[in-house]
N, C-alpha and C positions, 0 to 999 in steps of 0.2 A: 504494500500500500504506500502510495506517495501523497504526502500532504504538502502543498505549496501554500505559503502564508505571505500574502501581500501586506506590507506594513511600512511605517516610516520610523526613523529613530528619534524623531521629536514629537511622537504621538503618545500621549500618556496612556490611552486605552490599549495601545499596542504592547506596552510594557506589561500592563495588567493582564492582557490577553495571552501573552507569552507564558506567564506564570500559571494561568488557568489551564492552558493547553498542556503544559508540563505536568501539572497535577493529574489531569485526565489520562495522559499518556502513561504515567507511572502505574496506573491501575488497569491499563488496557492489556488484555491477555496476549495480544499479538504484537506488543510494542517492539519486539526485536525485528519484526518484519516491516516496520514503518520507516520510510525515508522522509526526512523533513528538509524542505528547501525554502529559504527566505527569498521573496521576490520584492523588487523595488517598487515603491509608491511614494512620490514626493507630494506632500500636502501643499507645499507652496514652492513651486519651481523657481519663482522669481525672488525668493528670499535672499537677503544679503548674506555675506559670510557670517556675520554676527549681528543679532538684533540688539537694539538699545532699549533701556527702560524696564520697568517691572512688568511681569507677566500679567498681573491683574489689571494694570492700567491699559495694556494693549488689548486685553479681552474686553474691558469696558468700552473702549473706543470702537472696537470692531462691531459690537452688538448694540451700541447705544444704551448701555445699562449703567447703573451706578457701580462704583468700585466695590462697594459693600456686596452688591449682588455678584460681581465677578469673584470676590473673595469666597463667597459661599459655593460657587461653582468649583473653584479650586479646592476648597475644603472637601467637597464631595469626592473629587478624584483622589485626593490624599487619603481619605478614609478607605476608598476602594483599594488603593495601593496597600494600605496597612493590612487589610483583610487578605490580600493576595500575597503578602510577605515582601513587598518592595517599598523602599523608602523614597517617597516622592517629595523632593525639595524644590518646589517652584520658586522659592525665594532665592535660590542659587542659580536658577536656569540661565544659561547663556546660549540660546538657540541660534540657528542660522541655516544656511543652505545645506541640503543633505545629499546632493548629487554625488559628491566625492565619497561620502560615507557609503553610499550604495555601491559605488565602484569597488570600494574596499571589501564590502561583503561578497562581491563576486570573486575577488582574490581569495577570500577565505573559503569560498566554495571550491575553488580550484585546488586548494591544499587540504580540504577536509576539516577545516576548523571554522566553518561559517557560523555555526551556532555560538561558538565562543566569541567571535567578533561581534555578533548581534548583541549578545549579553553585555559585553564591555561597552559598546556604544550606548545602549540604553542606560546603563548604570552611570556612564560618564555624563549623559545629558540630564538625567533626572535625579540622581543622587549626589554626584560629585560637583555638578555645576560647571563642567568643563565645556569649552566652546567647540562643539563637534563639527562645526563648519570650517574649522581651521586645519590646515595640513599638518602642523606640528602636533596638534592633539590627535589627529587620526593616525599618525605614525606611532605615537605612544600607545594608543589603543591596539594597533596592529601587533606590536611587540608583546603587549600584555596577553593577547589572545593566541600567541604562538606563531605569528608571521615574522618574516625577515624584514628588518627595518629598511634595508637598502632596496629591497623589492617593493615595499610599500611606498617609499619615496619615489621610485621610478614610475610606479602606477599613477600616483597623484600628480607627478610632474608632466605626465603625457595624457593621452586619451584612451589608454587601455581600459577595456570593459565599459566604455561609454555606450557602445552599441548594445551591449547586453542589458544595461539599465534601461535604455529606451525600449528595447524589445519587451522587457517585463511590463513596462508601463503601457505599451501598445496592447499587449495581451490582456492586461487588466481592463482596458477599454472594451476590447472585443468580448470579454466575458461579462460586461455590465457592472464591473466593480467600480464604485464611486466613493466608497468610504472604507476605512481600515480600522482594526485588522479585519482581514477576510481570509478564511481558510477554504482551500479548494482540495477536495479529496479525490484522487484518481481522475481528475478532470471531469468528474461526473456529478459531484455534489458540492454545493457552496454553503458555507456557514459564516454569516456576517457577525461582526462585533465580538467584544470580549465576554463571551457567554460563560455562564457558570461551569466549572469543571464537570459537573454531572451531566450537563447538556452536551458538552463536547464528547464525553465518554460514550454517551448513548448514541451519538451520531457515528462515532468511530465503529462501534459494535454493529450498528445497523448497516453501514456501508460494507463492512466486512461480511456480514451474514446474508444480506438480502440483495435482491435485484437492484441495480443502479437506478436512481431516479431519472426522470426525464430531464433533458438539457435545460428546459426553462427554469428548473430549480436554481440554476446558477445566478439568476438575476433577483433572488429574493431580497427584499428591502431590509437594510440594516436597522437595528434598534438604535435610534438616535442618541440614546443615553449611554451606550456602551461602544460607540465607534466615533471615528474622526472623519467627517465628510469634508471634502475639499481642504481648505486651510483653517477649518473652524477651530481646531484646538492645537494647531501647530505652535509649539513654544520655541 
């Protein structure tokens, strides 16, 4: 079974969704037969290398709400992170453009350490408050995940894996994916949002045991409360 997960490294629900998926996979009877591939999805392709200002202020400005309302939105995501076992520090966040981060993830896929790269990128963005749009940070993350520093610098200094990132994003569009995280199982079943681990586990078991669903299931609408549509919660 192959599970492809479209997500971004500045998407809080993607971090929470990763933990929920890992919790479900740990209980899945056939977990040894599951291949996981992380696919690129940029919430804001036009983002600068590093954003300025507080996250709550940017959120308030984007949606025309008060900063206290934005703070409650952040508090809700923080609580969800706590429940999933991740430390979400929006007060430290130094977000930015993620195209290079996704290229680094493809380098990780090349060397069999993609999940480790994904984990370190999410932790860097949401727990450590490191600027994941900057090349120096990305090289540090690469080394922490087991990649070679010189190769990471070479990738980031050129255009290697750029086509692969764009191909991921084009495939997302063709599958009707407009919010992340989005889990695609064997290219036959789509599961949107950071669903509860029990929900994910049930889907994994059903896909394993039952006839594959119709292709139109791929376009199921995400739960707006547990997914990041467009650049809605890009930090």
